[in-house]
C-alpha positions as CSV (number, residue, x, y, z in Angstrom):
1,A,-1.5,5.0,-10.0
2,L,-0.3,7.9,-8.1
3,W,3.9,6.5,-8.8
4,Q,3.2,5.2,-12.2
5,V,4.0,7.6,-15.4
6,P,0.9,8.6,-17.6
7,R,0.4,6.2,-20.6
8,L,2.0,7.1,-24.3
9,D,-0.4,7.1,-27.7
10,T,2.2,5.7,-30.2
11,V,0.2,7.1,-33.0
12,T,0.0,11.1,-31.6
13,G,2.5,10.6,-29.2
14,L,0.0,12.5,-26.4
15,H,0.1,11.6,-22.4
16,R,-2.9,10.6,-21.0
17,A,-2.2,10.1,-17.2
18,L,-3.7,7.2,-15.1
19,R,-6.7,7.4,-12.9
20,S,-7.3,6.1,-9.8
21,A,-9.6,5.4,-7.4
22,G,-9.1,3.4,-3.7
23,G,-9.1,4.3,-0.1
24,W,-7.9,2.7,3.5
25,V,-9.7,1.6,6.9
26,Q,-8.4,1.4,10.3
27,V,-9.5,-0.3,13.8
28,A,-7.8,0.4,16.5
29,V,-9.3,-0.9,20.2
30,S,-7.8,-0.4,23.6
31,P,-8.3,-3.7,25.6
32,S,-5.9,-2.0,28.6
33,E,-4.5,0.9,29.8
34,S,-1.1,-0.2,28.3
35,F,-1.9,-1.7,25.2
36,E,-3.5,-1.4,21.8
37,L,-4.2,-3.2,18.7
38,R,-4.9,-1.7,15.5
39,A,-5.6,-3.4,11.9
40,V,-5.7,-1.2,8.6
41,A,-6.3,-2.7,5.1
42,G,-6.2,-0.2,1.8
43,L,-6.8,-0.6,-1.6
44,D,-5.3,1.6,-4.5
45,R,-6.8,1.1,-8.0
46,A,-6.4,2.3,-11.7
47,V,-9.8,3.3,-13.6
48,D,-8.8,4.3,-16.4
49,G,-6.4,4.9,-18.8
50,M,-4.5,1.7,-19.2
51,D,-6.1,1.4,-22.6
52,H,-4.3,4.4,-23.5
53,G,-1.1,2.9,-24.2
54,P,2.3,1.6,-23.4
55,S,4.4,3.3,-19.9
56,P,6.9,5.4,-22.2
57,D,9.6,4.3,-19.7
58,G,8.5,0.1,-20.2
59,A,7.6,-0.2,-16.5
60,P,4.8,-2.8,-16.6
61,A,1.1,-1.6,-15.7
62,I,0.2,-1.9,-12.1
63,A,-3.8,-2.7,-12.1
64,E,-4.1,-2.9,-7.9
65,N,-2.0,-2.4,-4.9
66,R,-3.5,-3.8,-1.8
67,L,-2.0,-3.4,1.8
68,A,-3.4,-5.7,5.2
69,A,-1.5,-5.1,8.4
70,V,-1.9,-5.6,12.0
71,N,0.1,-3.7,14.7
72,G,0.3,-3.8,18.6
73,V,2.0,-1.6,21.2
74,W,2.8,-1.5,24.0
75,Y,3.3,1.5,26.6
76,L,5.9,0.2,29.6
77,L,7.5,2.2,32.6
78,G,5.3,5.5,31.7
79,H,8.2,6.4,29.1
80,L,9.1,3.3,27.0
81,A,6.8,2.1,24.2
82,L,7.3,-1.4,22.2
83,G,5.4,-2.0,19.2
84,V,5.1,-5.3,16.5
85,Q,3.7,-4.7,13.6
86,L,2.7,-7.4,10.6
87,H,1.8,-6.8,7.1
88,A,1.7,-7.9,3.5
89,V,1.8,-5.9,0.4
90,E,0.0,-7.3,-2.9
91,T,0.3,-5.9,-6.2
92,V,-1.8,-7.2,-9.3
93,Y,-0.4,-6.3,-12.7
94,D,-2.0,-5.2,-15.6
95,D,-0.7,-8.2,-17.3
96,P,-2.2,-11.6,-15.7
97,A,0.9,-13.1,-17.0
98,L,3.0,-11.1,-14.7
99,G,1.2,-12.8,-11.6
100,S,0.2,-10.5,-8.3
101,P,3.4,-10.7,-5.9
102,R,2.9,-10.5,-2.5
103,V,5.3,-9.6,-0.1
104,L,4.8,-10.0,4.0
105,G,7.1,-8.2,6.5
106,A,7.2,-7.4,9.8
107,A,9.0,-4.8,12.0
108,L,10.0,-3.8,15.6
109,T,9.9,-0.2,17.1
110,S,10.5,1.4,20.0
111,R,10.4,4.9,22.0
112,L,11.8,6.1,24.4
113,T,11.0,9.6,25.9
114,F,12.4,11.5,28.5
């Protein structure tokens, strides 16, 4: 609900912000001194205000966002780090006809320090 605009009561013209709740969890392990593995998951859900009216900008109402990711970081040669991440993001719309689109992604990172 953080990125959604308040709902508009079309009879009174009053705006009402959405209330949301959510959280995330992270687990990290270091099987060796030079490698770290992490898994993260998060959820954000609109819990109140969706029934107040439509969005003034006409955007579809998002009921829930979900994220899951796993990443690994290798610390090489003391000054070079390489990382890889795989993640999935899902958006659940208030209107079931819009579905729940998912995005799968991957990222590679590196860091060189002197």
